[in-house]
C-alpha positions in Angstrom: 10.6 -11.4 2.8 10.3 -9.6 -0.6 13.1 -7.4 -1.7 13.7 -5.0 -4.6 17.3 -3.8 -4.8 18.3 -0.9 -7.1 15.8 -2.0 -9.7 16.0 -0.1 -13.0 13.4 -0.5 -15.9 13.0 1.6 -19.0 10.4 1.5 -21.7 11.4 3.2 -25.0 13.8 5.6 -23.2 11.4 6.3 -20.3 12.8 5.2 -17.0 9.7 3.7 -15.2 11.9 2.5 -12.3 14.9 4.4 -11.2 17.0 2.4 -8.7 13.9 1.5 -6.8 14.7 -0.3 -3.5 12.1 -1.6 -1.0 11.8 -4.4 1.5 8.5 -6.1 2.5 9.0 -7.9 5.9 7.6 -11.4 6.2 4.2 -11.7 7.8 3.2 -8.0 7.4 0.9 -5.9 5.3 3.0 -3.4 3.3 1.2 -0.5 1.6 2.7 0.9 -1.5 1.5 4.4 -2.3 2.3 7.1 -4.8 0.8 9.3 -7.5 -0.3 8.0 -10.9 2.8 7.0 -12.9 5.0 6.6 -9.9 6.0 3.0 -10.8 3.8 1.0 -8.4 2.3 -1.3 -10.9 5.6 -1.7 -12.7 7.5 -2.8 -9.6 4.6 -5.2 -8.8 5.0 -6.8 -12.2 8.7 -7.3 -11.4 7.9 -9.0 -8.1 5.5 -11.4 -9.9 8.1 -12.1 -12.6 6.1 -10.5 -15.5 8.9 -8.0 -16.2 12.6 -8.6 -16.2 14.6 -5.7 -14.7 17.2 -3.9 -16.8 19.4 -4.0 -13.7 19.0 -4.7 -10.0 17.5 -7.7 -8.2 14.1 -8.9 -7.2 14.3 -11.5 -4.4 11.9 -13.7 -2.4 13.6 -14.8 0.8 17.0 -14.3 -0.9 16.2 -16.2 -4.1 15.8 -14.5 -7.5 12.2 -14.3 -8.7 12.8 -14.1 -12.4 12.1 -17.5 -14.0 11.9 -19.1 -10.6 8.9 -21.4 -10.7 9.2 -22.4 -7.0 9.1 -18.8 -5.9 6.1 -18.0 -8.1 4.2 -20.9 -6.6 4.5 -19.3 -3.2 2.8 -16.1 -4.3 -0.5 -15.1 -5.9 -1.3 -11.7 -7.5 -4.6 -9.9 -8.1 -3.7 -7.2 -10.7 -5.8 -4.1 -11.3 -7.1 -5.6 -14.5 -7.7 -9.3 -13.5 -7.5 -11.8 -16.3 -9.9 -14.6 -16.8 -10.9 -16.8 -19.7 -14.1 -15.2 -21.2 -16.0 -18.4 -21.5 -15.0 -19.7 -18.1 -16.9 -19.9 -14.8 -15.5 -19.5 -11.3 -15.6 -23.3 -11.0 -13.6 -23.8 -14.2 -11.1 -21.1 -13.3 -10.7 -22.9 -9.9 -9.5 -26.0 -11.8 -6.8 -23.9 -13.5 -5.7 -22.3 -10.2 -5.6 -25.8 -8.6 -3.3 -27.0 -11.4 -0.9 -24.1 -10.9 -0.8 -24.0 -7.1 -0.2 -27.3 -5.3 -1.5 -25.7 -2.0 -4.9 -24.9 -3.5 -7.7 -25.9 -1.0 -10.9 -27.3 -2.3 -12.2 -27.4 1.2 -11.7 -23.6 1.5 -13.3 -23.2 -2.0 -16.5 -24.7 -0.6 -16.4 -22.5 2.5 -15.9 -19.4 0.4 -19.3 -20.0 -1.1 -20.7 -18.7 2.2 -18.6 -15.5 1.9 -19.1 -14.5 -1.8 -22.8 -14.6 -3.0 -21.9 -15.7 -6.5 -23.0 -18.5 -8.8 -19.8 -20.4 -9.5 -21.3 -21.9 -12.6 -22.0 -18.6 -14.3 -19.6 -17.3 -16.9 -17.4 -14.6 -15.6 -17.8 -12.3 -18.6 -21.5 -12.0 -17.6 -20.7 -10.7 -14.2 -20.2 -7.1 -13.1 -16.8 -5.7 -12.4 -17.4 -6.0 -8.7 -18.6 -9.6 -9.0 -15.5 -10.4 -11.0 -13.3 -8.9 -8.3 -15.0 -11.0 -5.7 -14.3 -14.1 -7.9 -10.7 -13.1 -8.0 -10.4 -13.0 -4.2 -12.4 -16.2 -3.9 -9.9 -18.1 -6.1 -6.8 -16.4 -4.7 -7.6 -17.1 -1.1 -8.1 -20.8 -2.0 -4.5 -20.9 -3.2 -3.3 -20.4 0.4 -0.5 -18.2 -0.7 2.5 -17.3 1.4 2.8 -14.0 -0.4 -0.2 -12.1 -1.7 0.4 -9.2 -4.1 -2.5 -6.8 -4.8 -2.8 -3.9 -7.2 -5.8 -1.6 -6.4 -7.5 -4.7 -4.8 -10.9 -3.6 -3.7 -11.9 -1.2 -6.6 -15.4 -2.0 -7.6 -16.4 -3.7 -4.3 -19.3 -2.2 -2.2 -18.4 -1.1 1.4 -19.7 -4.3 3.0 -17.7 -6.6 0.7 -14.6 -4.4 1.1 -14.7 -4.9 4.8 -15.3 -8.7 4.4 -12.3 -9.0 2.0 -10.0 -7.1 4.3 -11.2 -9.3 7.2 -10.3 -12.4 5.3 -6.8 -11.0 4.3 -6.0 -9.9 7.8 -7.2 -13.2 9.2 -4.6 -15.0 6.9 -1.9 -12.6 8.0 -2.6 -13.3 11.7 -3.2 -17.1 11.4 -1.0 -18.2 8.6 1.7 -15.5 8.5 0.7 -14.4 5.0 2.8 -11.5 3.6 0.7 -8.9 1.8 2.0 -6.2 -0.6 -0.8 -3.9 -1.6 -0.8 -0.9 -3.9 -3.7 1.5 -3.5 -4.8 5.1 -3.8 -7.2 4.6 -0.9 -4.9 5.9 1.8 -7.6 6.0 4.5 -8.2 2.3 3.9 -4.5 1.4 4.0 -4.1 3.3 7.2 -6.4 0.8 8.9 -4.6 -2.4 7.7 -0.9 -1.6 7.0 2.1 -2.3 9.2 4.6 -0.7 6.8 4.3 1.9 4.1 6.4 2.8 1.1 6.0 6.0 -0.8 7.0 6.0 -4.5 7.4 8.9 -7.0 9.0 9.1 -10.4 10.2 5.5 -10.3 12.0 5.9 -6.9 11.0 4.8 -3.4 11.2 8.0 -1.4 10.8 6.4 1.9 9.6 3.2 3.6 8.9 2.9 7.3 6.5 1.3 9.7 3.3 3.3 9.9 3.8 3.9 13.6 7.3 5.3 13.0 6.0 7.6 10.2 3.3 8.9 12.6 5.8 9.3 15.5 8.5 11.2 13.6 6.2 13.7 12.0 4.1 16.0 14.2 1.2 18.3 13.4 0.7 21.2 15.8 -2.1 23.8 16.0 -0.9 26.9 17.9 -2.6 30.2 18.9 -0.5 33.1 20.2 -1.7 36.2 22.2 -0.2 38.5 19.6 1.9 38.2 16.5 3.7 35.0 15.8 7.0 35.0 17.8 10.3 33.8 16.5 10.4 30.0 16.8 13.4 28.0 18.1 15.9 27.7 15.3 16.5 24.0 15.9 12.9 23.0 15.0 12.6 21.3 11.7 9.5 23.0 10.3 8.3 21.2 7.1 5.2 23.3 6.6 3.4 26.3 8.1 0.0 27.8 7.3 -2.3 30.3 9.1 -6.1 30.6 9.3 -7.1 33.6 11.4 -5.1 33.3 14.6 -4.5 29.6 14.3 -1.1 28.5 13.1 -0.7 25.0 11.8 2.9 23.6 11.7 4.1 20.3 10.4 7.4 19.4 12.0 9.8 16.5 11.8 11.2 15.1 15.1 10.2 13.6 18.5 6.8 14.7 19.6 7.6 15.4 23.2 10.8 17.3 22.4 8.9 19.5 19.9 6.2 20.3 22.4 8.7 21.2 25.0 10.6 23.5 22.7 7.3 25.2 21.5 6.4 26.1 25.1 9.2 28.6 25.0 7.0 30.7 22.6 4.4 31.1 25.3 1.3 30.1 23.2 -2.2 30.5 24.4 -3.1 27.1 22.8 -0.7 24.3 21.8 -2.2 21.1 20.5 -0.6 18.1 18.8 -2.9 16.4 16.2 -2.3 12.9 14.8 -1.2 12.9 11.2 -3.1 10.6 8.8 -1.4 8.6 6.2 -3.0 10.8 3.6 -1.4 13.9 5.1 2.0 12.2 5.4 1.8 11.1 1.8 0.9 14.6 0.5 3.5 16.3 2.6 6.3 13.8 1.6 5.5 14.6 -2.0 5.4 18.3 -1.4 9.0 18.6 -2.6 7.8 17.0 -5.9 5.5 20.1 -6.6 2.4 18.6 -5.1 0.4 21.8 -5.0 -2.6 20.0 -3.3 -0.8 19.7 0.0 -2.4 22.9 1.4 -5.8 21.4 0.8 -5.2 18.7 3.4 -2.9 20.5 5.7 
C-alpha cells in the first residue's frame, strides 16, 4: 500500500501540495486525475523519493520512502518526460536497469522483443517519442516491480500499442499483484482500467473512492414532465440541473433506487437513470472550483 499523509510542499512561496492525503490499496490500479497544476506530478515525485515533503509522510507499506533504498527497489516509475542516456540503446539501458533492480528479468526482456517492434541496438535519441515510450515500458516491465508509478503513461503511443501496453499492465496486476498508480488526463481510458480514483485540485485530494462507489453514489437522471417542472422533494441532493426543450437533466447524490422512488412522486412522463462516466464525475466534482466546462458534458 502506498500512502500520502497530510503532505505539504511549497516552491518559492507557492503551495503545490496542501495537506494532500491519499491511499493506494495494494494490488489495485489507482487513477489520479485533476486539472493542469493540480499537483499530480508533484505528489508522484514525492512517492518516488525525488522530492522531500515540507511536512507530512510518504509511506510504502508503513515504511518512509524518503532515502529508503529498499522501498525504491520495489517500485519503478515512468515519468511524463522519461530520461535516458542520449547515446544509449535499449540494450545498454537494460544493463543499467538490471544493476538497479535485483528483480530484473532477462528472460522477460527477450520475450518483450515480440511485443515491442523495436531494434534494441538502435540509439534511443534516434527514435520517435512513441518509440521511446515503448522502450520505457519494455525496460520497466522487465524490472518486475511490485509498485508501478506512471505519469501520463501512454502519450505518444498509437491506439494498438496503447491497448497492448494496458493489457501487459493489467496482466501483471492480475497475475503478480502489481500495484499501479497512474496519473492521466485521458479519463475515458482510466475508466476502463482503474479500481480506485482520486481527484486532485489546487494541491488537495478532493475525494478518493472506488470507481464503482463513485458511480453508485452519484446519479444522472433525464426526466420529462407533462407540463411545467413540479416542485421536487426537498430531501433530494441536487448537484446540477439543466434543461433542453422538455428534457430535464439532473445530477443527484445518493442511492440510485431511493432517488428514483422519490422522483416518481413528481409524476413524470419519462424517468430514466443514465450511468455517469468518470469524465462527468470529474467535471462535476470540480464544478465548485469554477469549472465552467461542466455544462458541456452534462
